[in-house]
N, C-alpha and C positions, 0 to 999 in steps of 0.2 A: 291378869295384866293388870301394871299402877303405876302411876307415877307420885314421886314423892320427893325428898330432899336428897335422897340418893341416885335419883334418874329415873328413866322408865326402865321397868322390870317387866318382861314378856315370860309367856309358858311354852313349853312344848307341846306338839299336837297330842303327846302321851298324858302329859299332866292336864290338858282341858279336857280329855276324854272321861280321864280318872275323876275328875271333879264332877263332871256332868252325871256321871253313874252315880258316884257318893249321892248327889243332889235326890236323883231319882229314886234311889233305894231308899234314903230316908222319906220321902213322900209316899210311895207307893208298898214300900216292902222289900227284903231281902231277897224275894222270891222273882221280882220284876225282871223279865228276859233281856238281857244287855248284851248279849252275844252276837257277834258279828254276824251269823248265819240267821238270826232272827230280823224281824221287819225293824222294830225299834234298834235295835243293834247297828243296821245299815242307816236310820236315821241319825243315829249318834255319830257315826263316822261322817257323815254328810256336813253335820253340823259343827262338830269340830274342827274337820279340816278347812271349813270357812270361816271359823273364828281364829284358827291359826293363821292362816293368809292375810287376816283381816291386822291380826296383832305385827304379822311381820312387814305390813304396809305400815303400821303406826310407828314402829322401831326405824324402817328408812326415812319417815317423815322427820322422826326426832334426829337421828343422824345428821339429816341435811342440815340443820341447824349449825352444825359444828363445822368451821371449814376445815379441821383435819379428818373430819369425815364424810363430808360430801363429795359428791361426785357429778360429772357431766353439767348439766344446767343450773343445778342445785350450787355446784362448786362457784359458778360463773356468778351466781347472785351473791354469794358469800364474799368472793373477792370484790365485787363491786363496792362494797361496804367498806372496805379501807382504801379504794382507790386503785386496786388493781385490775388490770385486765388480762385476760387468757391470750396469749401470743396465738396469732392465727396460724395457719397452713403455710409451708414455707416450700421451695421450688429447690430441687435439685440443682447442681450445677456443675460443669466441668470445664478444665483447662486443657488446652493442647495447641494445636499447630494448625494453621491454614496454609495452603499451597496452592499457587496459582499457575499456570502456565502459559498464561497471555496478561496484556494488560487490562484490568478492570478493576471495579470499585465495587466491594461486597458491604451492600448496607446493614447497619444495625438492623436487627427483627430478621434477617435472613434465617431460612429454616433448613434444618437437617434432622435425618429419623435414624433412631438408634436400631439397628437391625435384630437385637436380641429380642426387643419387645414391642418395637412398632411406635415407640414415643417420639415425639416431635420437642424438638430442640430448636430455641432462637438464639441468633447472637445476641451478646448484650455487653460487649467490652467496646462498642463504638464501631464507626467503619474501619472496614478494613481496606487501604489504600494501595490497589498495586497498580496506580496508572503510569509508574515507570517500566513496567514489565514482570516478567514473571520472578518469583520468590517464595519467600515463607514469611508470617508474621504468626506471632502468638496471638491467641483470641480465648475468648470465654462463652460456651455455650450455656445456656439456662432452660431446663425442661418447662416446656409452653404450661403443662397442667401441674398443679401442686402435688405433693407427693414423694415417699420414698423411692425415686427410680434410680435405678442403678445403671451405672455405667464404668466397669474396670477398666484399667488402663488396657490398650489394646482392642477395643469394643469396634465392631465395623460399623460405619457410620454411611449415610446414603442422603446423597444432596437432592431436598425438594424445592428450593428456591433456584433456579435453573439460571446461572448466569454465566455468559462466555468467557472464557478463561479460569474459571473456578475450578479446580480440579480435586480437591478433599480437604476434609478434615481429619486429623487424629488425635488421640490423647495416649502415646505410647508409653508413658511414665507414670500417670497419674489416673488414681480413682477418683470417680465423681463425688463430692461433696454431697451426701444424700439429704434430702427434704423431708418432711413428714407432713402429713393430713392436718393435724392440730396438736396444740402443746398438749402435753401427757397431764393427766389428774395430777399425778405425783410431784412432776415437774412445776407445774403450776403452783402447788400447795409449797414447795420448797421459797420458788421466787417469792410468793405473796409474804413469808415471814421474812426474806430480805429487804424488801421493800417496807415493811411496817418498822422493821428495827432501825432501818438504814439511819434516821435522823438520832438515834442514842450512839452510834457507832462510830459516828464523827464523819467529817467532810467526803472523805473517799467512798465509804459506803453509802453517803447520801447520792452522788453523782452516779455511782454503777448503778444505784436502784431506780434515779430518777431516768437515765440514760437507757437503759434495759427494756423501758415501756415504749420507746419508739419503735413504730412498725418497721419491720426490715432490719432490726438489729438483732443478733443471735446470739452476741457475747460480749462483754464490756471488761475492762479493767482501768482503774485509775490509781495514778501515780504523783507524788509530792517531792519536790526536792525543798524539805523545810529549812536547811542548815549550810549547805555548800555553795559559795560564791564562788566566782559568777555562775557556773553550771556544773551538776554534778557528773557522775561518771557514765548516765545515760542520756546526757545532753540536756536536762532539762534546766531551765535559768534556776535561779533563786527564789525561791517562794512562790515557783509557777507550779500548775496543776497539768498534767498530761494524760488525757483521755485515750484509749487504744481502744476501736471498736472493731468488731467483726460484721459484716452485713451480707444479707442476701438480696440480688447478687453481692458477689465481692466488691463490685464497682457500685458504690451508692448512690442511687438517683438523687436527682435535684432536689425532690421535696424530703427525700430522708436525711440528705444533707443539711439541709435548713432545719430540719425539725431536732437533729443532734444538737446543732448549734443553740437552738431554742433551750433544749433540755439542759444541757452544760451550764450557760447562763443562767436560767432557774435556780439550778443546785447552788451554784457557787454564790449565790446572792450577789453581796456586796464587796466581795476580797476575791484578791487571787487573780493570776493572770494562767488564760488555759491557751496551753502553748500546743504546738504542733506544728508538722511540716507536710504533710500528706493534703490537708484541706484548710484552707481558711475563707472565714467570714464575716459578717456583722448582724448584730442583734441590736435592735432598737430598745433602751432601756425606758423607764418609766417616765424620765424626763423628756424622751424623743432624741436622746444621743445615741447614736451608732457605738456599739462598743465591739472590737474584735475579739472573735473566739475562733479557736483553730482545735484539730484533734487529728490522730493518726488512726491508720487501719492496720489490720494484722497483716503481716506477709508470713505466707507458708514457706517453711524450710523442708526441703524433702528429705527424708531419712532414710538411708540404706542399712539393713541391717542383715547379717550371716550369724546362722547360729547352729554350732556344732554340737550334736548330740553323742557323745560319748557312749557306745552301746558296744564296742567290741570286747570289752571287758566282763560285761553283764554275764550272770549268772542265771538270773531269769528269764523268760521269752520277751522277746521286742514287740511290742504290739504292730500289727501290719498298718500301712500306710501312716508310720508315726510321725514321718515329716508334714503332711499336709495336715494331719490332725494339729500338731504344734504350731505350724504357721498361721492356720486360720484363729486357733486361740491367742496367738502373739498380737495379730491385729486387731481383733475385738478389744484385747484389753488395753492396745495403745491407743486406740483410737477414742475409748472410753476417759483413759488417765491424763491425755492431752489435748481437753477441749478449750482449755484458757491458755492466752499466750502467757511467756516466760517461764514455762515449766521446762528445766534441763531433762534432756534424755539420758538415763542412768542405766548403765550395763547391768546392775544389779536387779532393775526392774526385771528383766527377761530372763536371768538365770531363776529369780523368785518365781516367774510365771511355770516355767517348766517344774521347778521342784514343787510346785502347789499342785499340779497337774499328777506327778506321782504320788503326793501325798493323799490326793482324792480317788487316786486310781485309776485315773482316765487313761494314762499310758504305764507303761512299764518296761524294763530293760534299760534303763538309762541309769550310768554311773556318774555320769559327768556332764556340763555344760558351759561350751566356749563361746563367747559374744564378740563380735566386731560391728564396729559402726563406723559409719560416716554419714556427711552432709552431701546429696548429688550434686555432681558425678563424681566426686571423689572416691577413691576405693576403700573399704570398709579396713578397719586396723582396729587393734585389742586396745581400747582406751578406757578410762573409767565412766567418762560421761562427756556428753557434748552440750557446751553452754547455747541456750537459747536467750535472745535479745528480749526485751520486756515489750515489744513491739513485732514480736514473730510469734509464730507456732508450729511446733513442731508437727508434720502430717507425715502419715504411713499410708502406703500404697501397697496393694498385694504383690506388684510385679516387684517391690522394692524390699521383700523380705523372703530370705532363703533359708531353709532349713536342710542339713545333710546329717546323716550317721557318720561318722568315724570311730 
């Protein structure tokens, strides 16, 4: 093992063993017994194994000083050197419908249980007021514990906080937005680079980098209208900035809301207008003057997909359960590709998913693909794309993806 201008170089256990044997033979002669069955051979094996473990530990320490190679706590230390902080754990949340059979008020924080895994979820969209009598109201429930708790559309729920008149909560059309235990190493490294170079990429990247550090923010996009008066096609006033965020829970807390105001104002420094229609507040500047700041939150658009697999003319064998296999892959890719707002939904993407599966040998017996799409509750039709507004994000749920053989 050596450390020089080329970095740290380590040896394999076999190389360490051979080097030790060469030294022993040079000292005691070539007839010295070094085979594994001899006592000296056993000592050599033990010694070289310990040396190899020591070199591996040294390599791990050396690698931990590189932000692109560090992991776990060492990566947290490297992130801190440039002002980045690993995002904490996130809770899952699900939207659906509250039903009451009598007059009642269901307070924020009321609990239900997911019967598929017994996890507890709390109402986070505010008090549900049924004081005028029976009816239904939209609501958002967030898992009490952090982590990737699932609740697909049609999940069975049980009321825990018993309130007279409260009948049920259902999520018939939307899967839950899955949380996480902590930000993964790869994601943290990527975000560090974004934040590190934001200043050199212009004001939009700077705003996005600063706002992304706010606790509770899971996604952010910043837009600017530099040339169109009085407003551009997206409704942004001339010379104004529009910050669009996604938070967990989906309705930001008061603390998160104010932290976003502070982050936007700090990133904008002395110029521009922070435009938005969803949330408006103020930040006290260095001269003690209240400055208006606003932002928007992401609105999710439910996408309905119908995919026909043309297998009737296939010469090859059709993969068993091909509909379920394709539907699962489409959902996985769609969720990964539409993590940011403003990305249009393209028919070509889903034809490409099936084509890639055929090329990879995951499925067989498919001669063609027909895709129909729509925004729920409209019926799917054959379109080239579905335009998504800059303040919207395409949302995909298992219940809204149908795959059939034709």
